[in-house]
N, C-alpha and C positions, 0 to 999 in steps of 0.2 A: 371520525367517521361521520359520513355525511348520509343523512337519511332524506330522500325525496319522496314527496308524496306524489306517487303515480296514480293518476285517476284511471280506473278500469273502466271499460266501455260498458254502457248501460243501454240496453235495447228498450226503447221507449215505445209509446204509443204511436209517435210520428213515424218511427222506423218501420212499424207494422204497416201503417197506411201506405207508406212508400212501396214496400214489398207487394201488397195486395194490388196496387195501382200498376205496378210493373208486370205482375203476373196476369191479371185479368186484362190488362192493355195489351199484352202479348197475344193472349189467346183471341180477344175481339179483333185485333187489326189481322191476325192470320184468317180469321173466318171471313172478314170483310175481304181481304184479297182473294181467297178461295171462290167466294160467291161472285165477285167481279169477274174472274177468270172463268167461272162456270157460265155466266151470262153472256160473255164477250167471245168465247171461242167456240160455242156450239149452240145451236138453236135449242136443243133440248126438246124439241118436238118430234115425236116418232109418229104420232097420229094426233089430229086435232081433238078428237074426243075419245077418251080412252073407254068410257062406257059403251059407246056405240062400236067401237073396234072390237071390244070383248064380246058383244053380241053377234058380231059378223065372223069372229074367228073360225069356228067350226065349219061354216059354210066355205071359207076361203081354203081351209085345209082339204076339205073334201074336193074342192074345184081342182086345186094343185095335183092332189093324187090322180084324179081322173085325166088331167092333162099329161102328166107323167106316164100314165098307162097307155096312152096313144103311141108312145114312142117317137112323136115329132120333136126335133132337137134343132137348136139354131147354133150357128158358129158365126162369131164376130172376126171381121178382118178390117185392120186399119192399116194404111200405107198412105203417108204424108196427109193430105187433106181428103182424100177418098175414104169413105167408111161403107164398107160391104157387110150385109148381113145374109148368110145363106141358110135356108130353111130345108130339112130334109127328113126322110123317114128311112129306117134302116133297110126295110125290104122294098118300099115303093119308090125310093129316090127322092128327088126334089119336089118339094111341095109348094103349091101355089097359095097365095094370100091376097085378100083384098086390099089390105093396108098393113103396113108394119111401122111401129112407133119405137124409137129408142129414147129413154129418158137417161140423161147423164146427171149424175149427182156427185157432189164432192162428199167424202165421208164426215167432214166437218165443215159446217156453215152450208148456207143456201145462195149466196151470192153469186155463184158461178154455174148453178144448176140450169139445164136447158132441155128442151124436148125437140127431137128431130124426127120429121115423117120422112121415110124412105120411098123412093119410086121403084117400080118394078123394072128390072133389067134381064128379064128372062124368066122361065119357071124356076121358082125358088130362090132367086137372086134379087136382092133389093140394095139399092145404092143411095147415097147422098154425098154431098161435099160440104165440109165443115172443117175448120182450123181448130184442132183440139189441143188446148194447153197441155204442157206436161204435168206430171203428178199422178196421184191416185184417183180413180173415178169408179164409182159403182154405176153399172149400167143395166137398166131394167128394160127388156125387149117384151114387146106384145105384138102378136100377129093376129089379125081377125079374118075371118072368111064367113060370108053371108051373116054378118053381124054377131058372129060368135067367136069367143076366143079360141083359137087353135094352138097357141103357143104363149107361154109366160116364162120368162127366163131372167135370172139376175145372176150377174157376174161382176167380180171386182178385177180392174185391170191397173196396170202402171204404164203411163206413157212417158217415154223418154223426152227430155227437154226441160225447159224451165217452167215451173209452175207460177202461174199468175194469180 
């Protein structure tokens, strides 16, 4: 009969150090990866100064309610490179404005954002020509008459084509 001395595995302090390094190394590397993704894929800025934005919030809500109560509404039409914005009132029909501005923003990132001033093409009709890349856009429309805002509308659209 042969007896062999089989050495059993002994968990030593070096093994514990290796386990801790692998465990915390995994957590730290995942956190760094997530932080890198967060800072490189979205600006993270909704407002420049959150304190000032919080102080202005109630005023903006009151203005939005007052604008909605007027019934003035806008409609966006995009055909090829022509962008048309129609402003109307349910009872009064087309509404004229001194200026209409559209702000095009990507939901993620700021590098393709732009602002477009539209020119009047008749009562309640405003047009501009611009090549709009495909993809998802958030469009903020603002119309002014006599220096006062008569319309503020935000909508999200998807444009067919290749996103750049």
